[in-house]
N, CA, C and O of each residue as an XYZ file, in Angstrom:
560
protein
N    -114.709     58.583    166.841
C    -114.935     58.887    165.442
C    -115.336     57.603    164.735
O    -114.606     56.615    164.805
N    -116.477     57.591    164.057
C    -116.931     56.361    163.414
C    -116.037     56.028    162.215
O    -115.604     56.908    161.472
N    -115.777     54.725    162.055
C    -114.955     54.320    160.907
C    -115.830     54.298    159.667
O    -116.995     53.903    159.698
N    -115.225     54.734    158.582
C    -115.959     54.725    157.310
C    -115.519     53.504    156.535
O    -114.328     53.292    156.307
N    -116.478     52.714    156.137
C    -116.160     51.530    155.347
C    -116.075     51.948    153.882
O    -116.907     52.696    153.370
N    -115.061     51.447    153.251
C    -114.892     51.718    151.833
C    -115.640     50.624    151.080
O    -115.534     49.442    151.404
N    -116.383     51.034    150.089
C    -117.176     50.046    149.368
C    -116.257     49.111    148.577
O    -115.169     49.520    148.171
N    -116.676     47.866    148.353
C    -115.840     46.866    147.675
C    -115.420     47.281    146.267
O    -114.324     46.933    145.828
N    -116.261     48.008    145.561
C    -115.895     48.441    144.217
C    -114.698     49.388    144.266
O    -113.773     49.267    143.464
N    -114.718     50.330    145.208
C    -113.592     51.261    145.350
C    -112.321     50.496    145.702
O    -111.254     50.780    145.157
N    -112.429     49.531    146.607
C    -111.265     48.715    146.979
C    -110.709     48.006    145.750
O    -109.496     47.996    145.537
N    -111.576     47.418    144.945
C    -111.124     46.703    143.752
C    -110.456     47.656    142.750
O    -109.417     47.325    142.179
N    -111.051     48.834    142.537
C    -110.473     49.808    141.606
C    -109.087     50.246    142.089
O    -108.150     50.329    141.294
N    -108.958     50.523    143.380
C    -107.664     50.933    143.933
C    -106.633     49.814    143.741
O    -105.491     50.084    143.369
N    -107.023     48.575    143.989
C    -106.102     47.452    143.809
C    -105.704     47.296    142.344
O    -104.541     47.021    142.047
N    -106.651     47.467    141.432
C    -106.347     47.360    140.005
C    -105.394     48.473    139.564
O    -104.466     48.226    138.794
N    -105.620     49.688    140.047
C    -104.714     50.795    139.714
C    -103.315     50.472    140.235
O    -102.325     50.684    139.535
N    -103.234     49.964    141.452
C    -101.939     49.584    142.020
C    -101.245     48.523    141.187
O    -100.033     48.593    140.984
N    -101.991     47.543    140.704
C    -101.417     46.485    139.869
C    -100.918     47.048    138.545
O     -99.841     46.676    138.080
N    -101.689     47.939    137.936
C    -101.273     48.571    136.678
C     -99.983     49.354    136.894
O     -99.052     49.246    136.096
N     -99.919     50.139    137.961
C     -98.734     50.951    138.240
C     -97.521     50.040    138.474
O     -96.444     50.304    137.940
N     -97.682     48.991    139.252
C     -96.573     48.081    139.540
C     -96.074     47.408    138.257
O     -94.866     47.306    138.042
N     -96.990     46.953    137.411
C     -96.582     46.308    136.152
C     -95.902     47.304    135.230
O     -94.934     46.955    134.554
N     -96.388     48.535    135.191
C     -95.763     49.556    134.359
C     -94.328     49.801    134.823
O     -93.407     49.826    134.006
N     -94.134     49.983    136.136
C     -92.790     50.238    136.663
C     -91.860     49.054    136.401
O     -90.691     49.243    136.061
N     -92.372     47.847    136.557
C     -91.562     46.655    136.309
C     -91.111     46.602    134.847
O     -89.938     46.358    134.566
N     -92.036     46.830    133.925
C     -91.676     46.802    132.507
C     -90.767     47.967    132.150
O     -89.851     47.810    131.343
N     -91.005     49.123    132.736
C     -90.177     50.296    132.468
C     -88.739     50.018    132.890
O     -87.802     50.340    132.159
N     -88.559     49.419    134.071
C     -87.216     49.077    134.564
C     -86.556     48.061    133.633
O     -85.369     48.183    133.331
N     -87.313     47.060    133.173
C     -86.752     46.058    132.254
C     -86.350     46.709    130.933
O     -85.287     46.403    130.392
N     -87.179     47.591    130.414
C     -86.873     48.275    129.156
C     -85.635     49.153    129.333
O     -84.772     49.189    128.456
N     -85.543     49.851    130.449
C     -84.375     50.697    130.709
C     -83.113     49.840    130.740
O     -82.103     50.187    130.127
N     -83.176     48.728    131.452
C     -82.023     47.833    131.555
C     -81.604     47.324    130.181
O     -80.411     47.197    129.905
N     -82.563     47.035    129.325
C     -82.225     46.534    127.984
C     -81.510     47.596    127.150
O     -80.890     47.274    126.137
N     -81.592     48.860    127.572
C     -80.889     49.954    126.892
C     -79.700     50.435    127.738
O     -79.185     51.535    127.539
N     -79.277     49.583    128.688
C     -78.159     49.890    129.592
C     -78.368     51.196    130.360
O     -77.440     51.981    130.550
N     -79.614     51.406    130.794
C     -79.969     52.583    131.591
C     -80.597     52.126    132.897
O     -81.165     51.036    132.977
N     -80.492     52.967    133.919
C     -81.290     52.736    135.118
C     -82.678     53.322    134.856
O     -82.871     54.073    133.900
N     -83.629     52.977    135.700
C     -84.960     53.550    135.550
C     -84.926     55.066    135.657
O     -85.616     55.760    134.910
N     -84.121     55.584    136.591
C     -84.023     57.040    136.767
C     -83.412     57.694    135.527
O     -83.879     58.745    135.088
N     -82.379     57.083    134.965
C     -81.772     57.627    133.751
C     -82.786     57.636    132.603
O     -82.860     58.598    131.839
N     -83.555     56.572    132.490
C     -84.561     56.499    131.423
C     -85.618     57.582    131.597
O     -86.043     58.196    130.618
N     -86.049     57.824    132.841
C     -87.062     58.862    133.076
C     -86.523     60.242    132.723
O     -87.227     61.050    132.118
N     -85.275     60.514    133.100
C     -84.676     61.815    132.768
C     -84.534     61.944    131.255
O     -84.856     62.988    130.689
N     -84.056     60.893    130.601
C     -83.901     60.939    129.148
C     -85.250     61.174    128.465
O     -85.339     61.928    127.496
N     -86.293     60.526    128.973
C     -87.629     60.748    128.402
C     -88.032     62.211    128.533
O     -88.487     62.817    127.564
N     -87.868     62.783    129.726
C     -88.222     64.200    129.920
C     -87.447     65.091    128.954
O     -88.009     66.014    128.364
N     -86.158     64.811    128.797
C     -85.324     65.651    127.941
C     -85.603     65.414    126.467
O     -85.271     66.260    125.637
N     -86.199     64.291    126.126
C     -86.558     64.053    124.721
C     -87.756     64.900    124.313
O     -87.990     65.123    123.125
N     -88.508     65.367    125.292
C     -89.659     66.227    125.017
C     -89.197     67.662    124.806
O     -89.629     68.332    123.868
N     -88.300     68.134    125.700
C     -87.772     69.494    125.573
C     -86.558     69.657    126.480
O     -86.480     69.015    127.528
N     -85.613     70.505    126.093
C     -84.500     70.819    126.994
C     -85.064     71.438    128.278
O     -86.008     72.228    128.240
N     -84.471     71.064    129.402
C     -85.045     71.445    130.688
C     -83.937     71.792    131.684
O     -82.911     71.113    131.725
N     -84.136     72.850    132.492
C     -83.178     73.131    133.562
C     -83.170     71.980    134.574
O     -84.198     71.352    134.828
N     -82.009     71.724    135.136
C     -81.872     70.594    136.061
C     -82.799     70.735    137.267
O     -83.357     69.746    137.742
N     -82.964     71.961    137.761
C     -83.843     72.157    138.918
C     -85.277     71.720    138.596
O     -85.952     71.124    139.436
N     -85.740     72.022    137.369
C     -87.105     71.633    136.984
C     -87.219     70.117    136.835
O     -88.253     69.538    137.169
N     -86.161     69.469    136.333
C     -86.171     67.993    136.241
C     -86.343     67.424    137.650
O     -87.151     66.521    137.866
N     -85.583     67.954    138.599
C     -85.673     67.479    139.988
C     -87.088     67.675    140.535
O     -87.613     66.800    141.222
N     -87.700     68.810    140.236
C     -89.068     69.059    140.702
C     -90.032     68.059    140.089
O     -90.882     67.504    140.785
N     -89.903     67.826    138.783
C     -90.824     66.899    138.109
C     -90.686     65.479    138.642
O     -91.680     64.766    138.778
N     -89.450     65.064    138.945
C     -89.213     63.702    139.426
C     -89.225     63.609    140.946
O     -89.028     62.537    141.519
N     -89.463     64.761    141.596
C     -89.566     64.820    143.055
C     -88.321     64.226    143.723
O     -88.413     63.314    144.544
N     -87.148     64.770    143.348
C     -85.903     64.342    143.966
C     -84.962     65.523    144.098
O     -85.265     66.620    143.630
N     -83.846     65.307    144.720
C     -82.869     66.365    144.964
C     -82.139     66.747    143.672
O     -81.815     65.874    142.867
N     -81.878     68.041    143.468
C     -81.129     68.464    142.282
C     -79.766     67.776    142.151
O     -79.308     67.524    141.037
N     -79.111     67.470    143.287
C     -77.807     66.796    143.214
C     -77.938     65.409    142.589
O     -77.025     64.954    141.901
N     -79.061     64.735    142.820
C     -79.288     63.431    142.174
C     -79.381     63.596    140.662
O     -78.836     62.788    139.910
N     -80.066     64.635    140.224
C     -80.229     64.884    138.791
C     -78.882     65.202    138.160
O     -78.609     64.781    137.036
N     -78.041     65.939    138.871
C     -76.713     66.259    138.346
C     -75.948     64.975    138.036
O     -75.340     64.860    136.972
N     -75.973     64.014    138.952
C     -75.287     62.739    138.734
C     -75.867     61.962    137.575
O     -75.127     61.382    136.780
N     -77.182     61.943    137.471
C     -77.846     61.225    136.377
C     -77.493     61.869    135.040
O     -77.159     61.173    134.081
N     -77.568     63.201    134.978
C     -77.244     63.907    133.735
C     -75.770     63.696    133.390
O     -75.430     63.531    132.218
N     -74.892     63.701    134.396
C     -73.470     63.437    134.143
C     -73.283     62.085    133.454
O     -72.544     61.983    132.475
N     -73.955     61.047    133.965
C     -73.807     59.707    133.380
C     -74.396     59.649    131.972
O     -73.813     59.029    131.082
N     -75.546     60.291    131.765
C     -76.138     60.320    130.419
C     -75.246     61.103    129.458
O     -75.104     60.736    128.292
N     -74.652     62.173    129.954
C     -73.768     62.995    129.130
C     -72.515     62.205    128.739
O     -72.041     62.313    127.608
N     -71.981     61.414    129.672
C     -70.774     60.630    129.373
C     -71.040     59.575    128.302
O     -70.112     59.120    127.634
N     -72.304     59.186    128.135
C     -72.685     58.220    127.093
C     -73.091     58.906    125.790
O     -73.417     58.231    124.813
N     -73.076     60.226    125.765
C     -73.436     60.952    124.556
C     -74.933     61.055    124.318
O     -75.362     61.343    123.201
N     -75.741     60.821    125.360
C     -77.199     60.848    125.214
C     -77.785     62.213    125.571
O     -78.895     62.550    125.160
N     -77.026     62.990    126.340
C     -77.494     64.283    126.836
C     -76.344     65.272    126.747
O     -75.174     64.901    126.834
N     -76.701     66.539    126.572
C     -75.697     67.603    126.626
C     -76.249     68.756    127.440
O     -77.462     68.920    127.575
N     -75.348     69.545    127.976
C     -75.738     70.759    128.682
C     -75.517     71.920    127.729
O     -74.529     71.961    126.997
N     -76.454     72.866    127.748
C     -76.321     74.056    126.906
C     -76.923     75.248    127.630
O     -77.784     75.081    128.495
N     -76.475     76.454    127.282
C     -77.042     77.635    127.938
C     -78.505     77.841    127.522
O     -78.891     77.554    126.389
N     -79.289     78.335    128.446
C     -80.689     78.669    128.161
C     -80.691     79.975    127.375
O     -80.172     80.979    127.863
N     -81.269     79.991    126.154
C     -81.280     81.225    125.372
C     -82.006     82.382    126.076
O     -81.713     83.550    125.819
N     -82.955     82.050    126.965
C     -83.708     83.088    127.667
C     -82.936     83.639    128.863
O     -83.189     84.764    129.296
N     -81.995     82.857    129.402
C     -81.221     83.284    130.561
C     -79.903     82.517    130.538
O     -79.838     81.373    130.987
N     -78.865     83.142    130.019
C     -77.599     82.455    129.782
C     -76.919     81.989    131.068
O     -75.952     81.228    131.010
N     -77.410     82.434    132.234
C     -76.865     81.946    133.509
C     -77.372     80.541    133.810
O     -76.770     79.820    134.607
N     -78.484     80.146    133.172
C     -79.112     78.848    133.432
C     -78.632     77.844    132.396
O     -78.565     78.148    131.205
N     -78.299     76.645    132.860
C     -77.917     75.562    131.957
C     -79.117     74.645    131.753
O     -79.797     74.263    132.705
N     -79.359     74.304    130.496
C     -80.401     73.342    130.159
C     -79.747     71.998    129.883
O     -78.659     71.934    129.310
N     -80.402     70.940    130.285
C     -80.005     69.603    129.860
C     -80.891     69.284    128.656
O     -82.096     69.536    128.675
N     -80.282     68.728    127.614
C     -81.025     68.437    126.384
C     -80.573     67.103    125.826
O     -79.395     66.757    125.903
N     -81.505     66.359    125.267
C     -81.164     65.095    124.619
C     -80.407     65.387    123.325
O     -80.757     66.298    122.575
N     -79.366     64.596    123.083
C     -78.650     64.673    121.812
C     -79.440     63.873    120.772
O     -80.462     63.269    121.097
N     -78.970     63.871    119.537
C     -79.640     63.047    118.507
C     -79.664     61.582    118.928
O     -80.684     60.908    118.785
N     -78.530     61.086    119.451
C     -78.486     59.691    119.923
C     -79.420     59.501    121.112
O     -80.053     58.452    121.239
N     -79.512     60.503    121.982
C     -80.433     60.442    123.109
C     -81.883     60.377    122.656
O     -82.687     59.644    123.231
N     -82.214     61.145    121.622
C     -83.582     61.113    121.081
C     -83.893     59.743    120.484
O     -84.988     59.213    120.674
N     -82.927     59.172    119.761
C     -83.134     57.830    119.184
C     -83.301     56.788    120.289
O     -84.154     55.905    120.195
N     -82.484     56.896    121.332
C     -82.587     55.949    122.449
C     -83.931     56.102    123.155
O     -84.566     55.104    123.496
N     -84.364     57.324    123.375
C     -85.668     57.565    124.024
C     -86.796     56.984    123.178
O     -87.741     56.411    123.720
N     -86.708     57.124    121.862
C     -87.721     56.550    120.972
C     -87.730     55.026    121.068
O     -88.793     54.413    121.164
N     -86.539     54.415    121.042
C     -86.453     52.946    121.141
C     -86.992     52.471    122.487
O     -87.683     51.455    122.566
N     -86.675     53.202    123.524
C     -87.176     52.856    124.856
C     -88.702     52.913    124.881
O     -89.359     51.985    125.354
N     -89.250     53.993    124.376
C     -90.709     54.160    124.349
C     -91.363     53.055    123.515
O     -92.403     52.518    123.896
N     -90.748     52.718    122.376
C     -91.307     51.679    121.510
C     -91.266     50.295    122.150
O     -92.057     49.422    121.796
N     -90.342     50.094    123.096
C     -90.226     48.774    123.719
C     -91.205     48.581    124.877
O     -91.266     47.495    125.454
N     -91.958     49.601    125.220
C     -92.924     49.496    126.318
C     -94.267     49.017    125.779
O     -95.122     49.829    125.427
N     -94.450     47.729    125.714
C     -95.691     47.180    125.174
C     -96.771     46.979    126.205
O     -97.935     46.814    125.842
N     -96.422     46.986    127.508
C     -97.387     46.648    128.548
C     -98.685     47.428    128.440
O     -99.761     46.829    128.427
N     -98.612     48.736    128.363
C     -99.833     49.544    128.308
C    -100.395     49.575    126.902
O    -101.610     49.521    126.712
N     -99.513     49.663    125.913
C     -99.966     49.827    124.541
C    -100.797     48.631    124.063
O    -101.831     48.809    123.419
N    -100.345     47.415    124.380
C    -101.046     46.231    123.881
C    -102.461     46.098    124.444
O    -103.400     45.918    123.669
N    -102.649     46.180    125.776
C    -104.022     46.099    126.286
C    -104.895     47.270    125.816
O    -106.088     47.099    125.564
N    -104.295     48.451    125.701
C    -105.081     49.603    125.253
C    -105.533     49.429    123.811
O    -106.582     49.939    123.419
N    -104.746     48.713    123.025
C    -105.125     48.479    121.624
C    -106.404     47.653    121.531
O    -107.104     47.699    120.520
N    -106.709     46.897    122.588
C    -107.929     46.102    122.613
C    -109.168     46.909    122.947
O    -110.285     46.396    122.880
N    -108.978     48.172    123.307
C    -110.115     49.046    123.604
C    -110.424     49.895    122.381
O    -109.532     50.234    121.603
N    -111.668     50.228    122.225
C    -112.057     51.116    121.122
C    -111.531     52.519    121.403
O    -111.130     52.826    122.525
N    -111.536     53.355    120.393
C    -111.113     54.748    120.588
C    -112.009     55.429    121.620
O    -111.535     56.211    122.445
N    -113.294     55.128    121.569
C    -114.232     55.710    122.531
C    -113.897     55.273    123.958
O    -113.962     56.086    124.880
N    -113.538     53.999    124.153
C    -113.176     53.503    125.480
C    -111.867     54.128    125.959
O    -111.749     54.493    127.128
N    -110.883     54.253    125.063
C    -109.617     54.879    125.438
C    -109.825     56.343    125.811
O    -109.213     56.838    126.757
N    -110.685     57.032    125.071
C    -110.992     58.430    125.374
C    -111.666     58.540    126.735
O    -111.326     59.418    127.529
N    -112.619     57.653    127.008
C    -113.309     57.670    128.308
C    -112.325     57.391    129.444
O    -112.377     58.043    130.487
N    -111.428     56.423    129.241
C    -110.430     56.103    130.259
C    -109.509     57.299    130.494
O    -109.232     57.659    131.638
N    -109.040     57.906    129.419
C    -108.185     59.095    129.540
C    -108.893     60.197    130.314
O    -108.315     60.800    131.218
N    -110.127     60.455    129.963
C    -110.882     61.526    130.625
C    -111.111     61.228    132.107
O    -111.043     62.135    132.937
N    -111.381     59.971    132.444
C    -111.567     59.593    133.845
C    -110.258     59.732    134.622
O    -110.259     60.213    135.755
N    -109.145     59.316    134.021
C    -107.856     59.454    134.696
C    -107.504     60.927    134.906
O    -107.021     61.305    135.973
N    -107.745     61.752    133.896
C    -107.498     63.196    134.053
C    -108.325     63.765    135.183
O    -107.842     64.562    135.986
N    -109.589     63.343    135.237
C    -110.486     63.841    136.286
C    -110.001     63.397    137.673
O    -110.066     64.169    138.630
N    -109.515     62.152    137.779
C    -108.987     61.668    139.058
C    -107.769     62.473    139.494
O    -107.564     62.703    140.686
N    -106.968     62.898    138.530
C    -105.744     63.637    138.849
C    -106.008     65.120    139.077
O    -105.118     65.865    139.487
N    -107.237     65.537    138.809
C    -107.601     66.930    139.083
C    -107.128     67.840    138.000
O    -107.349     69.049    138.069
């Protein structure tokens, strides 16, 4: 089977995407730590700040075991950042939801993430729109 050579531009783009992802994760972990959260706790809190969510769906979104999410939600709940409540559509299902303090913490966490926001501010709205559209297209 003949080997296919990847063109240098594709190699550079892949490396740049990898660098962006690594820097984002590094800053995200630092921001989480500054709020006395682990990266996983911060990700769960962010998801719950958008909408109350069943634990199984959180596990699916974060691609991990539901038992891991239970432990994370337990720790967030003990800090008063998250609460469990019945799902109004199906009272057998428990939703995890951010409390008011959890919403404030999620906002502060999001506001402390300058890595992406600062470089993006240097792009015009047209450039940011083009970048967004290209990323969406890459993700299918």
